[in-house]
Steps between C-alpha positions, in 0.01 A plus 500: 500500500405132465175604336690727259748227402213259450327745269821561303547129450154457349487452120280806454743724687795363304313575180445859614868541588592353164295764322662769711854391416409455133367855491812633666719310255305630200539856629874453529514373143294796381752742649795331329638698207477338159811449295517650151492156339163435667330805348660496155271340243736519200797261460742782416388697805633217717849518350791656682645833389807316372295264284297791363816693411635195318186484286524872428869487405449446121280810487688717749641738237157578354347535847769747607473698176125552507482540877736794465330636187148499645592553867350175624657291777684190378346304786149584378579397142656173615212426735242557226692274260529231769125484562394562139717236332755372754761617246366284218567709189258291288212505748157555348169507686162377373394866478786583264746663743854432385860507612681577822263773617191342340395787276161467337488610134324830583761595761785396273369719219432785741861509617672431170580129530509325163609157628398410856713185489812713463633545852633854448179626341286326760691642796501845341123494441420357843724752675347789307157378607609482866641854477175623347295333775733641765420854387130429464464364853742745666756239597257269682676171429209273595273686256768489231532123531124447517458708184775305323302183567137610475520827308505858620126535443421235761728661757327835449159334512569345842727783618768248586578134452198335332323218687635235265683209659743481207593868525532495878721191488703665224566816702597300808738273308669786313548688827653191661755471220562876499571495873751217460683665214503849649614372839220671691409172670156592632354248740141404553475783756501741205214324324138605496199273458256593228128443510518159333785384726771552239837602644692796363832656590484867584856640487571843642388778271261280303132538572208276425135597489372172634386528859613235752250229563309479827528158658165373624406203713412188312132421487321176434207477264255215465590301192228233522191570289193625680237232568218486249139479605342172399148540370291183538240451230220258585416255229205265521592131506207434270620573153334419174705256304390643170318811387121485485272622236346845536209508742614189686765643724268543798373143496839342450654715771232399747548132415869538559449665838223263628488180295290324765205718413497378143511124557252291302 
């Protein structure tokens, strides 16, 4: 026992115990559930349901009208508006998307919107587009949202949410707002981890084609550059100070190597 206590009191042993407790602590942190505010990357996704409803209040009549007309959930429309423009009616992106639901000119024309800055027209066009996507992707909400952000062609190309950070963040943030407004209240237990470590909600009845990621042990790779072989090149210490005339190189070189042989 005395030997054991002596070993424990040594600096090396204390260092080993320190690593052990640090590892145990890190594992306990890893098992702690994240709060919604820690995984939301959009300012409006961090707002409470009450604050979001207050922002939606000026447009509630139009949202209700077109949600009923095109059979789209009000919570989905509100969530898309929250992440697209945060309820800024005059929002305009560098790519030309305009209004509450950030319609690009092609989409606006496609769904009969003459003025994207008009809130009623914008909500009508955006809701029609969501309804169209809903039918195209058989009610898969994650695909619908991904297509709204990246285009339906990209979703079909990748057979699910495209591997774009912007689109994956977009889907996650819209789902966070949707869950708050619809009162479903999914926790992080209902989330799945995609292959690039992006978190998504997976409510009941909504499927996603992205397979869960496999967690692997961390590995260390050598970051220092590999040593280079040094090649030594022998150079004679006897160098001619100036070039010689043709035919004289042999004589001058010999004088340089053995000057004592050429003394007068």
